[in-house]
C-alpha positions as CSV (number, residue, x, y, z in Angstrom):
1,M,-19.4,16.8,-25.1
2,R,-18.1,14.9,-21.9
3,S,-18.8,16.5,-18.8
4,A,-15.7,17.6,-16.6
5,A,-17.2,15.5,-13.6
6,P,-14.2,12.5,-13.7
7,E,-11.8,14.8,-14.6
8,Q,-13.0,16.5,-11.6
9,R,-13.5,14.2,-9.4
10,S,-10.2,12.6,-10.0
11,S,-8.1,15.9,-9.2
12,Q,-9.6,15.0,-5.6
13,F,-8.8,12.5,-5.0
14,V,-5.2,11.2,-7.3
15,N,-2.0,14.3,-8.1
16,R,-2.9,14.3,-11.0
17,G,0.9,14.6,-12.5
18,L,1.9,11.8,-11.1
19,V,0.0,9.7,-13.0
20,T,1.8,7.8,-16.2
21,A,1.2,5.5,-18.4
22,G,3.1,2.4,-16.4
23,G,3.9,3.5,-13.7
24,R,3.5,2.6,-9.6
25,A,1.4,3.1,-6.6
26,A,1.3,2.2,-3.5
27,L,-0.2,3.4,-0.5
28,V,0.0,2.0,3.0
29,V,-2.9,2.9,5.7
30,N,-2.6,1.4,9.5
31,A,-5.3,0.1,10.7
32,G,-6.7,3.6,12.5
33,H,-7.2,4.1,8.7
34,G,-4.3,7.1,8.9
35,T,-1.6,7.2,6.5
36,D,1.7,5.1,7.2
37,M,3.9,7.1,4.7
38,P,7.0,5.0,6.3
39,A,4.9,2.2,5.7
40,T,3.9,3.6,2.2
41,E,7.3,4.6,1.6
42,Q,9.2,0.3,1.7
43,L,5.8,-0.7,-1.1
44,A,6.7,2.3,-2.9
45,K,10.6,0.5,-2.8
46,A,9.2,-2.6,-3.4
47,I,8.1,-2.2,-6.4
48,D,9.9,1.1,-7.9
49,A,5.8,3.5,-7.6
50,V,5.7,6.8,-6.1
51,D,4.2,7.3,-2.6
52,S,2.0,10.4,-3.4
53,L,0.1,9.5,-6.3
54,F,-3.3,9.5,-3.9
55,K,-4.0,12.6,-1.8
56,P,-6.0,12.2,2.0
57,A,-9.0,12.3,0.0
58,F,-9.0,8.7,-1.1
59,V,-8.5,7.4,2.5
60,N,-11.1,9.8,4.0
61,E,-14.4,9.2,2.2
62,G,-13.7,5.1,2.0
63,L,-12.3,4.9,-1.8
64,F,-9.3,3.7,-0.1
65,T,-11.6,1.3,1.9
66,D,-14.1,-0.1,-1.2
67,A,-11.0,-1.1,-3.1
68,H,-8.1,-2.8,-0.6
69,R,-12.0,-4.9,-0.1
70,G,-12.1,-5.9,-4.0
71,N,-14.9,-2.8,-5.2
72,L,-12.2,-1.7,-8.0
73,D,-14.6,-0.3,-9.7
74,V,-14.2,2.6,-7.5
75,L,-10.9,3.2,-9.4
76,K,-12.4,3.2,-12.3
77,G,-12.6,7.0,-13.5
78,L,-10.3,8.4,-11.6
79,G,-7.5,8.6,-14.7
80,I,-5.0,5.5,-13.4
81,D,-6.1,3.1,-16.6
82,N,-3.3,3.8,-18.3
83,M,-0.6,2.6,-15.4
84,D,1.0,-0.7,-14.7
85,M,0.5,-1.8,-10.6
86,I,-1.8,0.1,-7.9
87,A,-0.8,-1.3,-4.8
88,L,-2.6,-0.9,-1.0
89,G,-2.0,-1.5,1.5
90,V,-2.9,-1.9,5.6
91,K,-0.3,-2.8,8.7
92,S,-1.2,-3.8,11.9
93,V,1.0,-3.7,14.5
94,A,0.2,-5.4,18.1
95,A,2.9,-4.8,20.6
96,T,2.7,-6.8,24.1
97,H,6.0,-6.3,27.1
98,D,7.0,-9.8,28.5
99,H,8.5,-8.7,31.4
100,S,9.9,-12.0,32.3
101,V,12.8,-10.6,29.9
102,D,12.5,-6.7,29.3
103,V,11.3,-7.7,25.6
104,T,8.7,-6.3,23.5
105,R,7.3,-8.2,21.0
106,A,5.3,-6.8,17.9
107,T,3.4,-8.6,15.6
108,V,2.8,-7.4,12.2
109,D,0.0,-7.8,9.8
110,I,0.3,-6.4,6.2
111,V,-2.3,-7.1,3.1
112,V,-2.3,-5.8,-0.1
113,R,-3.9,-5.6,-2.9
114,V,-2.4,-5.2,-6.3
115,I,-4.3,-4.2,-8.3
116,R,-3.2,-4.0,-12.5
117,P,-5.0,-0.9,-13.6
118,S,-3.5,-1.5,-17.4
119,S,-5.0,-4.5,-17.2
120,G,-8.1,-4.5,-17.2
121,F,-8.2,-4.0,-13.3
122,S,-7.2,-7.3,-12.3
123,G,-5.8,-7.7,-9.4
124,T,-4.6,-10.7,-6.2
125,T,-4.4,-10.8,-2.7
126,L,-0.8,-10.9,-0.7
127,A,-0.4,-11.0,3.0
128,V,2.4,-11.2,5.8
129,H,2.7,-12.0,9.5
130,E,5.5,-11.7,11.2
131,V,6.9,-11.3,14.5
132,G,9.9,-8.6,15.5
133,V,11.4,-8.5,18.7
134,G,12.7,-5.1,20.1
135,F,13.3,-2.9,24.5
136,D,10.0,-0.5,23.4
137,A,7.4,-1.5,20.7
138,D,9.2,1.3,17.9
139,R,11.9,-0.7,18.0
140,A,9.8,-4.0,18.1
141,D,7.8,-2.8,15.6
142,S,10.4,-1.5,12.8
143,N,11.7,-5.4,13.6
144,G,8.7,-7.2,12.0
145,S,8.1,-4.3,9.4
146,T,11.1,-5.0,8.0
147,K,11.3,-8.4,7.8
148,A,7.5,-7.7,6.8
149,F,8.7,-5.8,4.1
150,E,11.2,-8.5,2.9
151,K,8.6,-11.3,3.4
152,L,6.6,-9.7,0.4
153,T,9.0,-8.4,-1.8
154,D,9.4,-12.2,-2.1
155,Q,5.7,-12.5,-2.0
156,L,6.0,-9.4,-5.2
157,K,9.0,-10.8,-7.1
158,R,7.1,-14.3,-7.5
159,I,3.8,-13.0,-8.9
160,G,6.4,-11.0,-11.7
161,T,6.2,-7.6,-10.0
162,P,10.4,-6.3,-10.7
163,T,11.9,-5.4,-7.9
164,G,14.9,-2.5,-7.4
165,V,14.9,-2.0,-10.8
166,H,15.1,1.9,-12.3
167,R,13.1,3.0,-14.4
């Protein structure tokens, strides 16, 4: 008889009701390791994925960081083996104000590890870098993030990820 430990471990980190064969999930954290919901929603939309598969413990207990760095063994045993794709991203933003023209520039970097659990947890990493401009840091970040996600969506298309397809 198998131990209940793997399922208990899985439910600690994963919303089990969102795990589906062939399904997809996305999660983006900021440089401070907090979940970035707007960025997560943008990435999820780009790959037709759910944005709430992972529970806060997945980030808080270091599994996100380990997986994003390439230790994909931390994902095994979470009950996601039949999912098509997991996209884990880190978004960092650095804003500077240019007083000479009274605008703010935000440098936006997003690094996404795309993992294919149903293909033996194979993976690849995509990175984008964009600069946004606005009258304040929020607008500059929004502008840069929009451009970064457009570029990321193009990269996802090149690796064979259908985008804009709703199942």
